[in-house]
Structures are given as structure tokens and as C-alpha cells.
C-alpha positions as CSV (number, residue, x, y, z in Angstrom):
1,M,-48.5,-51.9,66.9
2,R,-48.2,-54.4,64.3
3,I,-47.6,-51.9,61.6
4,R,-44.8,-50.6,63.7
5,A,-43.0,-53.9,64.2
6,L,-43.2,-54.5,60.4
7,L,-41.9,-51.2,59.6
8,L,-39.0,-51.5,62.0
9,L,-38.3,-54.9,60.3
10,V,-38.3,-53.4,56.9
11,V,-35.9,-50.7,58.0
12,C,-33.5,-53.5,59.7
13,L,-33.6,-55.2,56.5
14,L,-32.5,-52.1,54.4
15,A,-29.9,-51.4,56.8
16,L,-28.6,-54.6,56.5
17,S,-28.7,-54.7,52.8
18,V,-26.8,-51.7,52.7
19,S,-23.8,-53.6,54.7
20,M,-23.9,-56.4,52.4
21,V,-23.6,-53.9,49.4
22,A,-19.9,-53.1,49.3
23,A,-19.6,-51.3,46.1
24,Q,-22.7,-49.2,46.6
25,E,-24.3,-50.8,43.5
26,P,-28.0,-49.9,42.8
27,V,-30.2,-52.7,44.5
28,T,-33.8,-53.4,44.0
29,L,-35.9,-55.3,46.6
30,R,-39.4,-56.5,46.5
31,L,-41.7,-56.2,49.7
32,S,-45.1,-58.1,49.8
33,M,-47.6,-56.9,52.0
34,W,-51.2,-56.8,52.4
35,G,-53.8,-54.7,54.4
36,G,-55.8,-51.9,54.0
37,L,-55.2,-48.5,52.1
38,A,-53.6,-47.2,55.4
39,D,-51.4,-50.0,55.7
40,Q,-50.0,-49.3,51.9
41,E,-49.8,-45.5,52.7
42,A,-47.6,-46.3,55.7
43,Y,-45.4,-48.9,54.6
44,Q,-44.6,-46.6,51.4
45,A,-44.1,-43.6,53.5
46,R,-41.6,-45.4,55.7
47,L,-39.9,-46.8,52.4
48,D,-39.5,-43.3,50.8
49,L,-37.7,-42.1,54.1
50,A,-35.7,-45.3,53.8
51,H,-34.8,-44.6,50.2
52,E,-33.7,-41.1,51.0
53,A,-31.5,-42.3,53.8
54,F,-30.1,-45.3,51.3
55,P,-30.4,-43.8,47.8
56,N,-29.1,-46.7,46.0
57,I,-31.6,-49.2,47.4
58,T,-35.1,-49.1,45.9
59,V,-37.9,-51.2,47.4
60,E,-40.8,-52.0,45.2
61,L,-44.1,-52.4,47.3
62,L,-46.1,-55.4,46.2
63,Y,-49.6,-54.7,47.7
64,T,-52.4,-56.8,48.1
65,P,-55.8,-55.4,49.1
66,M,-56.9,-57.3,52.1
67,T,-60.3,-57.6,50.4
68,T,-58.6,-59.7,47.9
69,I,-57.6,-62.5,50.5
70,S,-60.4,-62.6,52.2
71,A,-62.6,-63.0,49.0
72,S,-60.0,-66.0,48.2
73,R,-61.2,-67.9,51.4
74,R,-64.8,-68.1,50.4
């Protein structure tokens, strides 16, 4: 459920970005996320779909494995 809500947020942000780009110039956004491999694959699949719908917007996924975050807390 958490992943679906986050993915919906990403799509909404992409739609908002499209409305803000009047000249349809290429735009690159960076999205930072953490989690497991399944999370990364789910995010990337949705970003790929969004890029098909909005080809002038590219989202660079900055993935941090959950193990990296857990290790830094020790």
C-alpha cells in the first residue's frame, strides 16, 4: 500500500511538472528512494510508464538499498 501511494505521488508530480513546462523543453528530475530490490523495480517500472506518456520528462531514480540505511544506524 505504501508503494502505491508513493507511486501515485510520483505520477502526480510528473503531471504537475508537465503543466509547468510551457515550451515542452526537456526536463530531468531526480527522485531519491530507499527500500528493497522489489521497491526499486516497482518505481522504475512506473517511471518508465510516465516517461512514455511524457517523453520530455526524464526522472533519474536515486536508489539507496535499505541495508545501507540499516547499517548506518548501528
